[in-house]
C-alpha positions, -999 to +999 in steps of 0.1 A: +301-624+219+295-631+182+322-625+156+320-590+141+294-580+167+306-548+183+293-547+219+276-517+235+284-501+269+261-483+294+280-454+310+267-436+341+273-399+335+258-379+363+238-384+395+216-355+406+182-345+420+177-325+388+193-327+354+192-301+326+198-314+291+195-302+255+187-324+225+205-315+192+184-331+164+154-354+167+150-381+193+122-406+199+112-420+233+102-455+240+066-446+231+076-433+197+070-396+206+093-371+190+114-349+213+140-321+207+151-289+224+159-280+260+146-301+289+148-306+326+143-339+344+137-339+382+131-363+410+101-357+432+083-378+457+065-405+438+085-404+406+104-384+380+091-355+358+102-342+324+096-305+317+104-276+295+091-240+292+057-253+279+051-288+293+056-309+324+046-346+327+055-376+348+076-404+331+085-439+340+118-449+354+141-461+326+128-434+303+150-434+272+156-411+242+168-427+210+185-406+182+166-407+149+200-403+131+229-416+151+255-397+131+239-362+132+221-363+166+237-355+199+227-343+234+242-320+260+242-328+297+246-295+316+268-291+347+284-325+348+308-329+377+343-341+366+372-351+388+349-361+416+367-358+449+400-347+433+418-314+437+406-302+403+369-311+406+346-288+386+315-288+365+312-285+327+287-291+299+293-322+280+280-334+246+273-371+238+262-394+210+240-424+213+210-432+236+201-412+267+184-431+296+173-420+331+169-442+362+164-435+399+191-444+423+189-434+460+163-406+454+183-391+427+183-394+389+212-411+371+217-402+334+231-431+314+246-430+279+244-462+258+267-465+228+290-488+210+323-497+226+343-484+197+326-450+198+331-449+236+368-456+232+373-425+209+360-403+237+379-422+265+413-418+247+407-381+242+394-377+278+421-397+296+449-379+276+453-353+250+441-362+215+475-351+202+495-379+219+518-401+198+499-426+177+517-456+194+506-444+228+471-438+216+469-473+201+482-489+233+457-470+253+429-480+229+437-517+235+439-514+273+408-493+276+389-518+254+403-547+274+395-532+308+360-523+298+351-558+284+368-574+314+346-554+338+315-564+319+325-600+322+334-595+359+300-579+366+282-609+351+304-633+372+297-613+404+260-614+397+260-651+391+281-659+422+264-675+452+282-652+476+279-614+478+309-595+466+328-579+495+350-548+491+358-540+527+371-557+558+361-544+592+376-557+624+384-543+658+409-515+653+410-521+615+393-505+586+402-519+552+383-509+520+390-509+483+371-493+454+363-508+421+336-507+394+314-532+413+301-500+430+279-496+399+250-521+398+228-504+371+253-496+344+286-510+332+310-481+341+309-445+353+323-416+334+348-403+359+383-413+372+367-441+393+364-461+361+377-444+329+373-407+320+345-405+295+335-370+285+315-377+253+325-357+222+333-326+245+370-334+244+381-325+208+391-358+191+414-360+162+419-381+131+448-396+150+426-408+178+401-422+154+429-439+135+443-454+167+409-469+176+402-482+141+437-496+136+432-517+168+395-524+161+384-552+184+419-559+198+422-569+234+448-583+257+445-619+266+461-640+293+453-677+299+423-673+275+408-645+297+405-608+289+431-589+308+419-565+336+442-539+320+446-512+346+465-479+342+474-449+363+489-415+356+525-420+370+537-452+387+567-433+403+592-457+387+579-490+399+547-507+389+524-521+416+506-555+417+468-557+414+460-571+449+477-542+466+449-519+454+419-542+450+406-576+460+432-603+470+434-618+435+466-623+416+468-614+379+501-627+366+503-600+339+499-572+365+532-577+382+560-558+399+584-542+373+607-513+370+593-487+346+625-484+326+648-503+303+671-513+331+671-515+369+682-481+383+717-484+400+721-478+437+686-488+448+674-518+468+643-528+449+626-547+478+602-518+482+580-538+505+606-531+532+606-498+550+643-490+545+642-497+507+608-479+503+622-448+520+654-448+499+632-452+467+606-425+475+632-400+486+654-407+456+654-400+419+657-434+402+660-435+364+626-444+349+605-438+319+581-417+340+608-396+356+606-368+330+601-331+329+598-330+291+570-306+285+564-319+250+558-354+262+538-343+292+516-321+270+508-352+249+494-371+279+479-344+302+447-324+297+447-288+309+433-296+343+459-324+348+487-299+341+475-280+372+495-306+390+532-300+384+549-328+404+541-363+393+572-383+400+582-370+435+562-346+457+556-335+493+527-321+513+527-307+549+500-307+575+497-294+611+487-320+637+453-305+640+447-303+602+456-339+596+436-351+626+405-331+614+409-346+579+409-381+591+379-376+613+360-359+584+370-383+556+368-416+574+342-408+601+368-421+627+379-399+656+413-409+667+418-376+685+451-358+678+474-379+656+506-387+674+522-410+648+518-428+615+533-463+614+535-481+580+523-517+585+523-531+549+537-519+516+532-531+481+558-539+455+561-502+445+564-490+481+528-480+481+511-483+515+485-510+518+480-507+555+488-477+577+485-475+615+473-442+629+481-436+665+459-410+681+452-396+716+418-413+716+424-445+697+447-464+673+434-475+639+448-494+610+434-483+576+438-495+540+439-501+511+458-475+490+429-454+479+413-453+514+447-441+527+448-414+500+413-403+508+420-400+545+452-379+542+439-353+518+410-329+513+406-345+479+429-375+470+465-378+479+485-383+447+497-417+458+501-440+489+538-444+481+546-421+510+570-417+539+563-396+570+585-370+587+577-349+617+590-316+630+581-288+655+571-254+641+562-227+667+556-254+693+532-274+671+539-308+656+539-309+618+537-339+596+555-339+562+544-365+537+569-372+509+556-393+480+561-409+447+538-412+417+502-403+409+476-430+412+475-467+422+505-475+400+490-508+386+494-517+350+503-491+323+519-459+335+506-432+312+535-409+315+560-438+312+541-451+282+542-416+266+580-415+270+582-449+255+561-438+225+584-407+221+614-430+222+601-450+192+585-480+209+556-496+190+523-500+208+527-538+211+561-532+227+545-507+252+519-533+261+544-561+265+564-539+289+535-532+312+514-564+308+540-592+310+530-624+293+497-610+278+491-613+241+470-594+216+438-609+202+411-595+179+379-603+197+355-589+171 
């Protein structure tokens, strides 16, 4: 990367058989033709077709539209699905700046937005949190979002050049272990949803504060051992930060380590949360932590409206009948264990999050992992976290499973609610980063 050269990013926005979009201002395609107004692009046998009320014609894969004036031109993608697979999944129209490109993936069309990393960040900060967050939190998030993105682009290049195919699952007799990362995207750098980083264009109202946070940290990234940090973040760690390898491939990043999300170790707790006794005490308890807050002012800085539909972040519980949980597992994993008899924790991470879980059923016994696969299996959308303990009881003669949990998300890296509390307490953005990414340093890359 050359000095002062701001990199660009390719973001996969939506993936449909048919996409409706509107161009605001004048765009040119790769042939130099002028285009504006409302359009539909659809996949049909043999290719993709572009049409409006007057015209319809076939276009080549990779068809792109370039804004004539980058500042004034924008485009709307209609009915974009956000929160894919989560409890608040919905569709909305979203407005974007930059280049719009279409490719075919699996007999569907993918809409890709290409723009500069710094413009991308302004949207990410406003999409991941509220644009009214404290400036120190916004600056910290700008640095980690920039670092994570550039680290993923480098990682993608390394995977492409590697002699062996990248593997993100382990299948053995009686065991199903899978993790999810951005390698799932081969034809663009990152997606626009929670799978990568929320990116919702200029739909989320930005503020001068967000723009200031991005410009004040222009080009700044986190570095460790001369490599860009894979700077992860989640909504709420639950009081203890998890290590990278618990959620993804078995690679240790020294700056993504176990740590208490607070100024001091909370009294009265055994912090060996890999053990069952300590994990249960922790998850059922209320340890002091930055993210253990009910301060509505702080939470409103971090959480967009749909995030605030979830009231319990730090500790929560959910209840299933035996039939309901058995049906969920069969539907979500495609594995029929019969009626679930028992859940047995096999392996926990440093935050108490389950990495491997044994499911004992009337038809078979299965071990599943890692944390997101467990969360997918035990919820119609995504369980808030895999930091869970199981209780059973009988109600009207039927076995009921009660899941009690801690935190929201994988818990690796920066805890957004914890960082918001730190910002509210007066910590500077570099102090917030030093807390969550131990031993990493700031560097201006461009």
